[in-house]
Each structure stands twice: as structure tokens, then as C-alpha cells.
GUVEX-12237 format. One record per residue: residue in three letters; x, y negated, z of N, C-alpha, C in turn. Coordinates in steps of 0.05 Angstrom, whole numbers, plus 5000, padded with zeros to 4 digits. Atoms other than C-alpha are relative to their C-alpha. Layout:
// GUVEX-12237
ALAXYZXYZXYZ ...
This chain:
// GUVEX-12237
UNK502749914997669654872706499550085029 UNK500749934972666254922774498850285002 UNK501349744998662155532758499850124972 UNK500649865025661956052703497250115002 UNK502649885000655756422683500050285012 UNK499849734988658157052718498550015026 UNK501549974974653857312775501850015024 UNK498449974976656257272846499750295009 UNK500149724990657857932880500650025030 UNK499350004972659357712951498249815015 UNK501850174984654857433006501149735006 UNK498850264993659756873021499449794978 UNK500650185023658056572952497049964997 UNK502950005002650556632965498949735010 UNK501050264991648655892968496950005001 UNK502950005001641356072953498650175021 UNK501249844979640356543011498650254990 UNK501249765011638857162969501150265012 UNK498749764990643257643009498150175016 UNK501949854984637757843057498050154982 UNK501849875020633057992998501450244988 UNK498449785012638558412966500450235019 UNK499649794981639758793030497550175004 UNK502549864998632358973036499650184976 UNK500349855025632259192963501950255000 UNK498149784999638459622974499050225019 UNK501149804982635259963034497750154988 UNK502249875013628960102994500950214979 UNK499049815021632860422937501450245013 UNK498549784986637260822985498150205012 UNK501849824986631361113022497650084983 UNK502349965018626761192961499450304997 UNK500849725002623161862970498950064972 UNK501249965026619561772904502050064978 UNK498049955020626161842867500150294991 UNK500049725007625162592867498650054973 UNK501549985026620362492808500949804980 UNK499250215017624161922776498549745007 UNK501350244992622661192789501249764985 UNK499150245014623060512754499349755016 UNK500350264985624159862792500549774980 UNK499750245017623259202756500749765017 UNK499350254986627058592782499349774981 UNK501250195018623158012753500749725009 UNK499450284994625257282749500549854974 UNK499650175024625856702701502950024991 UNK497450015012631756642655501849815016 UNK498150174985637756382694499449965029 UNK500850034972634456472762501750155019 UNK498149864983639956922789499550305004 UNK500649714998637457632776502550175001 UNK497649845001644357892759501649985026 UNK498650034974647257612824498650175021 UNK501549844980641757952864500750304995 UNK499349725006643358612828502850065012 UNK497349954990650858542845500050015031 UNK500149994971649258392918498650255010 UNK501449764992644358972921501850254998 UNK498249775003649559462894502250005021 UNK497950024979654659202944498850115026 UNK501349904975649759333002499450294998 UNK500549725004647960002973502550165005 UNK497549864995655260202973500849995030 UNK499250034972656359943044498250175018 UNK501849824985650260333069501250295000 UNK498849735002653560973044502550025017 UNK497550004984660260783075499450015030 UNK500850014972656860633141499250285010 UNK500949734992653561323143502350195001 UNK497749825001660061673125502049945023 UNK498050084980664061283177499650155026 UNK500549864975660761663234501550275001 UNK498649745001664462293211503049985001 UNK497150045000671361983214500849865026 UNK499250114974674661873282503049924998 UNK497350104999681061473294501150045029 UNK498849934974685961623350499549785021 UNK500450224981685160933382497149915002 UNK502950064998677560943375499249774982 UNK501050205018673160443340501149725008 UNK499150274995675659723332497749845011 UNK502450134990668559463341497650164990 UNK502449865009661359693331499649984970 UNK500350005029660059903260497149954993 UNK502650055012654159613222500549894972 UNK499650105028652959333152501849755000 UNK498450244999655958663173503050065005 UNK497249944995662358963202501350154977 UNK498949875024663159423142500649794979 UNK499550215019662558803099502549845007 UNK497650154991667858443141502550164993 UNK497749835006672559033133500550014970 UNK499850005029671159053058501449754990 UNK498750255008673158323052503050015003 UNK497149984995679958473081501250204980 UNK499049805018680859103040500249904971 UNK500050095028679058752975502349814993 UNK497750175005684958282984502450174990 UNK497749845009689658872971499150234982 UNK501049775016685159332930501550034974 UNK498749985026688659152865502750135003 UNK497449874996695359372894499750305004 UNK500549714996692460042916499350134974 UNK500849895027689360142847502550034983 UNK497649985016696160012815501650245009 UNK498649764991699260552859498750254990 UNK501449765010693861042839500550044970 UNK499549985029694760882765502850094994 UNK497249925004702260992772500550295007 UNK499749724993700961702796500850055029 UNK499249964972702561582870497850145015 UNK501949844985699162092915499349865026 UNK500750154976695561652965499150175023 UNK500849814979692862253003502350075018 UNK497649924985699962433024501649755009 UNK498550254992701861703038500650015030 UNK499149984972705861733103499049765015 UNK501450214985702261323157501849765006 UNK498250224992708260913180500649824976 UNK499450155024710060713109497649854990 UNK502550125009702860573091499449755017 UNK500650224982701860133153501949774995 UNK498050215006708259753137499349854975 UNK500850135025705859613066497549835004 UNK502550154995698959403089500649745015 UNK499250244984702058923140501449804982 UNK498550185018706758633087498149864981 UNK501950125019700958523038498149805014 UNK502150164987696158233089501149805021 UNK498850194981700957893138498850025028 UNK501249984974697258153199499650305008 UNK500349734990697258793241497150075002 UNK502849944996689858743257498650034973 UNK501149985027687958623184500850264986 UNK499049755012692259203162498550245011 UNK501549784988688659663211497250024989 UNK502750005011681759443187499950084971 UNK499949925028683659513114500550304997 UNK499549715001686360213128497550155006 UNK502449864993679960423162497949994978 UNK502050025021675560163107500950184976 UNK498949835022680060523056499350295006 UNK500649724993679161183094497050054998 UNK502949975002671561073100499250034971 UNK500750005028671260933026500750264986 UNK499249755011675061563009497950225006 UNK502049804993669961993046497449944985 UNK502450075014664161613016500150074970 UNK499749935029666861722945499750304995 UNK500349715003666962462958497150105004 UNK502749924993659762472983498049804988 UNK501650215012656661962936497050075001 UNK502949964997649161892950498549864978 UNK501350165021647361362899502249944979 UNK498050045021651461422835499049794981 UNK500950235015650860742801501250004972 UNK499250025028651160682725498849734989 UNK500950265011650859972696500150014969 UNK500249985029648559942623499249724989 UNK500650265013648659302580499150054972 UNK500949935026644259432520500749794979 UNK499450215020645858752488502950024990 UNK497349965011653058992477500050214978 UNK500249795020650559542431498749894975 UNK501050115025649459362359498050204987 UNK501949845014642959642331498450195017 UNK501849824984637160072355501050285001 UNK499349715002639960742332502050085021 UNK497949934981645860712380499149985029 UNK500750054972641960512443499650265015 UNK500649754986639461212460502650155007 UNK497649844995646161562452501949855019 UNK498250154982649960992487499050025028 UNK501049984973645360992547500550285012 UNK499749724990645361752555503050075004 UNK497149944998652961782543501149875025 UNK499050144976654361262597499150145026 UNK501049864976649861622647501450275003 UNK498849734999652762302628502949995010 UNK497250024992659962062636500349955030 UNK499950064971658761782706499050245016 UNK501249784985654362362728501850255000 UNK498349765002659162902703502349995019 UNK497650034982664962622744499350055029 UNK500749994971661162612810498050225007 UNK502249824993655363092805500350294991 UNK499449725007658563712776499450084971 UNK500149915028658864132713497250064990 UNK502749935009651564342712498649754989 UNK501150255010649363612705501449914975 UNK498550085023654863462656499150164975 UNK500749835023653064052611497149954991 UNK502750065007645663882613499849744984 UNK499950255015647063172591501350044973 UNK498649955025651963422538498250134980 UNK501949875019646563872508498149804988 UNK501850205010641863282503501349824980 UNK498650175019647062842470500650154974 UNK499449855024648963392422497650034982 UNK502549975016641763502400499249734988 UNK500650275011640562752392501849924977 UNK498150075021646862652352499650174975 UNK500649835023645063242308497749904984 UNK502450115014638262952292500749744987 UNK499350265012641262262281501650044975 UNK498349955024646362542232498350104976 UNK501849915021640662872193498649764987 UNK501350235010637062222187501949844983 UNK498050155016643461882164500650134974 UNK499449865025644862412112497749964981 UNK502350045018637862352084500049724989 UNK500050285009638561602080502249964979 UNK497850035019645261652044499350124973 UNK500749865025642562141993497849854984 UNK502350135013636161771979500449714996 UNK499550285004639461111964498549884977 UNK501550105023635461051901497349895009 UNK502650104990629360891945497750184996 UNK502249815004625261491924500650265014 UNK499749744986623962141961501350204982 UNK498949815019626062501898503050015001 UNK497150004999633262291910501050225018 UNK499149794982633762781968499850274987 UNK500349755013631163351927502150044978 UNK498249975022635663211868502950025009 UNK497249994991641863221912501150294998 UNK499049735003642163971902499150185022 UNK501049814981640064601937501950045024 UNK498149954979646464671977499749805023 UNK500350204980645664012014497350035014 UNK502749974989638164122023499950235020 UNK500049774982639364802054501549945026 UNK498550074976644564522102498349835019 UNK501750174984639863982125497750165013 UNK502249844989634164472133500950185022 UNK498949824980638564952172500449855027 UNK499450154976640764412221497549905013 UNK502550104989633664162230498450225014 UNK501649784989630964852249501650185019 UNK498549844981636665152290500349865027 UNK499550114973637965072364497549935015 UNK502450064983633364862421498749744991 UNK501550245006628064332413500949785020 UNK499450214982628863652445498650045027 UNK501549954975623563832496501450215017 UNK498749784985627264472515502649895013 UNK497550114989633864092524499449815023 UNK500850194980630363562564499150145026 UNK500949854977627164082610502450125015 UNK497649904987634064382623501349785017 UNK498950234986636563692643498349945025 UNK501850044978630463602688500650205023 UNK499549794980631864262723502649965014 UNK497450044988639164092734499949765019 UNK500250244983637563402763498350055025 UNK501749934977632063692807501550155022 UNK498449844981637364122841501749825018 UNK498450184983640863502869498749975027 UNK501150024973640063472944501249755013 UNK499150244987640562782976501749824982 UNK498550175019643562482913498249904978 UNK501650095023640862062857501749824982 UNK498850185019642961672796498549735000 UNK501250265001641660922798501049864974 UNK499350115026641560652727499149714998 UNK500750285000641859892723500149904971 UNK500150115027639659562658499349705002 UNK500450284996640458812661499549854974 UNK500450185023638258252615498550134977 UNK501649885022633058642575498849794982 UNK501250215016630257982552501949864981 UNK498150115019636657822514500150154974 UNK500049835024635158352461498149884979 UNK501950075021631658272395497450155005 UNK502549864995624358482393500150304997 UNK499949715005625759162362501850145020 UNK498349874980631559302409498850015028 UNK501450004974627459102470498050235002 UNK502049795000621959582451501550275001 UNK498449755000627160132437501050065028 UNK498849954974630360032505497950075021 UNK502249944981623860012544498850274995 UNK501149735007621360622507501850225009 UNK498149804990627760992525499550045030 UNK500549984971626460842598497450155005 UNK502549864997619361072590500350304996 UNK499749715006621461732559501850145020 UNK498149884981627061852609499449935029 UNK500650114973623661522669499150215020 UNK500949804981620962162699502150225005 UNK497949814994627662512704500450015030 UNK499849994971628362762776502549875010 UNK497750124986632962372822501449794983 UNK498950225016634061812771498249765005 UNK501350254994632261102791501149794980 UNK499350225018632260542739499549745014 UNK500450274991633159822759500149824974 UNK500150165024630859382701499849715009 UNK500050294993632258632703499049854975 UNK501150145023628158162659498249765009 UNK502050214998624057532651497550114988 UNK502449865009617057812647498749884976 UNK501350135023614257302599501650044975 UNK498349975023620157342552500050284989 UNK499949725009620458102551497350084989 UNK502749935010612858172542499649884973 UNK500350125026613157682484501650154979 UNK498449835019618758102451498550254993 UNK501549765006614458722458497649944983 UNK502450085016608358352430500949954971 UNK499050065027612458112370500550264985 UNK499249765014614858812354497650194996 UNK502149795001608659242369497249884997 UNK502650135001602958732367498150115021 UNK501649914977600458962435500649825023 UNK499650164976599858652503502550105015 UNK497549924988606958662530499950045030 UNK500349974971604958572603498850285007 UNK501349744995600359182601501950234993 UNK498049805008605859582565502050045022 UNK498049984979610859432620498850125026 UNK501349904976605759592675499950314999 UNK500149715002605460312649502850135005 UNK497249904997613060382656501249945027 UNK498850094975615159982716498250065024 UNK501749914978612660302780500149805024 UNK499650184977615359782829501149744990 UNK499050265009615759062803500849835025 UNK499150164978619858622850500649724988 UNK499650275010619457872838502149865017 UNK497950154986625557452855498749795017 UNK501250214984624056982913500049734986 UNK500050265014621856302885502049815013 UNK498150204990626955752891498649745008 UNK501050264991625255142932501849784989 UNK498550225010627554462910502549955016 UNK497750064984632254392969502250214996 UNK498049805007635755042948501649924975 UNK498650105023637254752880501849765007 UNK498350234991639654112914502550105015 UNK497749894987644154542957502250094980 UNK498049935021647454822894501349764989 UNK498950255011648354122866502149885020 UNK498250114980651453872931502550175003 UNK497649824998656054482934502049944979 UNK498250065022658954312867501049715000 UNK499250285000658953552874502349965020 UNK497950034980663153612937502750094989 UNK497549905012668254032899501149824978 UNK499150175023668453562839501049735010 UNK499350274991668752892876501949995024 UNK498449994976672553122938499049815022 UNK501050204980671052482977497949824987 UNK502150175010664552102966499249805021 UNK500650214981663051442998497050015009 UNK502850014991656651313038498249874980 UNK501650145020654250832984499550184976 UNK500449825022655451342929498150235008 UNK501849794990651951872972497149904999 UNK502850115001645851412978499049994971 UNK500750025029645851292902499550274988 UNK500449735010646652032889497350115008 UNK502749924991640352162931497949884982 UNK502050125017636551662888500150124972 UNK499749885027639351962823498650285000 UNK501349734998637052652847497049975000 UNK502950014997630052432866498649904975 UNK501450135022628452002806500650134972 UNK499249895026632052382750500850295001 UNK498749745003636253002762498250235007 UNK501749774991631253432800497950074980 UNK502149945020626353382742501050204979 UNK498949835021631053782698501250265010 UNK498749774989634154292745498050195014 UNK502049814989629654902758501350265008 UNK498749744995634555492759502949955006 UNK497150024996641755622781501549964974 UNK498650045025643655652708499849714990 UNK500250285007640954952697502149845015 UNK498050144984645354712754502850054989 UNK497349925009651355092727500749854974 UNK499450145026650754782657500649705005 UNK499550284995650254072684502649955015 UNK497650044984655754142735502650064984 UNK497649955017660554442683500549774982 UNK499750235016659253862637501249765016 UNK499150224983660153362693502950035010 UNK497349954991666453692718502149934979 UNK498150075022669853632650500049704995 UNK500250295005667352922640501549845021 UNK498850144978669652692709503050035000 UNK497149965000676553002702501449824980 UNK498850185020677752572641499449715003 UNK500950284998674051932660500049895028 UNK500350084972674851882735501249725005 UNK498850264996679251262728498549784986 UNK501350215016674350902683496949995005 UNK502949984998667251112703499150015029 UNK501349974975662551072762499050285003 UNK500749714998661351782789497050054997 UNK502949955001653751712796498949934973 UNK500950075027652751352730500850224980 UNK499149795019656851892695498350255003 UNK501749774996652752442727497349964986 UNK502550065013646352112702500350024970 UNK499549995029649252032632500350294991 UNK499749725008651252772630497350155001 UNK502649884999644252972652498349924976 UNK501450095023641352552596501150124974 UNK498749885024646352822545499150294997 UNK500849725001644253532563497050034995 UNK502949965001636653442569498549804984 UNK501450215016634952802532502049894980 UNK498050095018639752762474499349754984 UNK500850235015635652242437500449745017 UNK499550234982635851772498503049955003 UNK497150034997643251902507501249874975 UNK499150125025644451732433499349714999 UNK500850285001640551082440501849845019 UNK498350144981644650892501502849954988 UNK497450035012651151012463499949784978 UNK500150205021648750582405499749725011 UNK500750264988646550022451501549945026 UNK498550024975651850072505500849725007 UNK499150284996654349362496497749835011 UNK502450154991647349072505499450085028 UNK500849914973645949502566502049905021 UNK497950094980652549332601499949705004 UNK500150294998652048592585497549915016 
């Protein structure tokens, strides 16, 4: 397979030229003054257009902006290797990432990296990287990263709602994920405030579950006939403790105390949910969207998500989203030559060497057939994966351009492809 459906996370893989867009988005989120009152950003694009890749690139630049700011507070004996900026931080990160897994293994084994003796550390870095200069750059990035981790400015929490089964679990799963990440970095006050909200939500959820279990006969009378002891327990739990509004206000107060820090909650692929789950997830963001110093980044296909909302609530989905998303950002539209660039990128990998005649025929195949079907990076990925598998098995028996055309027809025009198979002898003769 030439390409999986996984998003890219590194600018070097950015064939579509989205890195600059991601860098601007990262700067906007990093400097967002409106985050003090809570903020919702919507990253909007068609299905398969590369939204997840833009999110990964944005988070990478967001992290590097923090590392760059922290780097000014760390001085090395031999001075700076070169001028520090986002690009040079990215270059150092590339080197460090080659050995990051080894460092993580040391941490997991209980090795105290803070006390790692410099000479031994430098020797290990050189052995892993095979270069004195690379070892020094990796070491510096590692030190910058350590400082940045202690002074985190944008605490990122990625939440995948389509991994959660059912509407009831979405609220507790989202808040639990945010609470877990926030508690580790932002202190006990934030952790306890989130814990109180989770406790109250789970208490109410268990009441609903108990009532459902008792009233299995389908009538309200089932709850009453369960006996006074159970009814009294349920009533006690429903009336004791703080209200949801009170718990939420405590959380708001704790988050408002954050100085120069914020939570960035990323919720990708909202349009992959069922109608009821999509409404539940968007409603959660609406209800939690005004928490101080919390920024949501929602990723979705606007038409698909609005249709899901319309199916569930019978209301205008676009207008519903406009009330929640304060800053909609549309993915830059793809030009035809960008899609062609993706195709060429994969074709070169698959065919290795292509003759001038085949190159000419490929251009004709693109213009008259293939370009009509490929509109998004996912479209390219699907076709190239099919073609890669087909070519690896048939390269000794098939013409590369004819096979590409056949795979395009098999994917997008199955009836035509089936007719060709049935009449292959006639066509060839």
C-alpha cells in the first residue's frame, strides 16, 4: 500500500502545501485572547479533504511555538548552534524524533534522565544518530522540550467521539479525558473541579439507569412497586449534594484562575457519528463551550454534519452550528494540479521508472478519465492503493497505464468494468 488513511503529521509529507495554513492557524490559537471566555473553532472541509492532517500539522506547530518561547530561557555553554525560529526548531525536532522511542524506553524503565551524566548521554546520542552535530541538536531539542513540558501553555486533549459506543457515554468520556490531561498539568484545583463534575454526572446517570432497570415492565408504576426502600434511596441521591450548575460554576472559577494557559480540546470527524450522537456531541460543546480558557477545535464536513443535525432535531443544521462555532475556518480549496501532484507522487513510487511514452499516455489518461473522479486526497489514496496492489501482482502481464484506467473504472464505474471483463476477448481482438 502506498498510503494509509492516517493523517500526515510532518511538513515533509505535505504534498498539498497545507503547512503554511496550519502554521497560521496554530499562531491564531496560541495568541487567542478570546479564550478567556471559552472559544469554539470549526475546521470545515469535505470528507476526505485532509482536515485531520491539517489538525496534526497545527498541533505540531503549536507545540513548536511553545518550545521556541521556552528556548530563550535556556543557555548552552558553547552558545546557540544557529538562530532559533519555527523552522530551526522543526529541524531539531526531526533529528530528535529519530531517537525519541529510545528515550521513552529509558523513561519507562525507570531511568532518571534528569541525572543522566552528560558524557554518557552524549555518547549514547552519538551512537544512536551516528553524528556529533546531530547528537548536539537532539540534546538541545530534548532540553527545550523538558522546559516546555513544565510550562505548558496549550494543553492539547484529542477526543474521538466515534470510538465511544452510545450517547450516554459521550459526556462522561469527554469530560474524563479532559480532566485526566488537565489534572496532570494544571494542578489539583482543576483536577478536583473536574472530578466533582464527573461525580455529579455519574450519580445522575446511575439514577436514570436504576429507574430504567426497575421499570422494565414499561409502565411508570414499576418504579413505585419496587418498594419504599429503593425509592427512598433514589430520592435521596437525587436531592443531595450540589446542583449541576453549582458544580459547573466551581469548574468555571478554577479554569478562570489559569494565567497564560488554556486547554485545547480537539474533536475530529464529527460527521462520522450517527444523527443522535452528532447532536449529543455538538450539544456538549455548546454547554461546555463557555468554560474559561478552553478552546475547542471541531473538524467536520459542514453539509454532512448539518444533515445529521437536521435528521435528529428536524431543524436547520447550518443555523444550529452557527450558534455554537464562533470561528469557522474553511480548508483551502484544492486545485486540480494539487490532486495531480498527489497522483504523480504515488505513481513514481509504484512504477519506479516510467518511459517518456508511458508518461505521455499517463497525461492523456489523467485528462480524459482519472481527473473526473479524483476530488479529494482520500479519492487519490483509494485509487493508488488499489493500483499498487494490482501492479505488484500483474506488472509482468499488464500495461501500467491500461491497468491504472481499469482500476479507476473498477472503483468508480463498476458496471462499465464488469462489461469490459465480460467482453474482454472482443475488445482485445
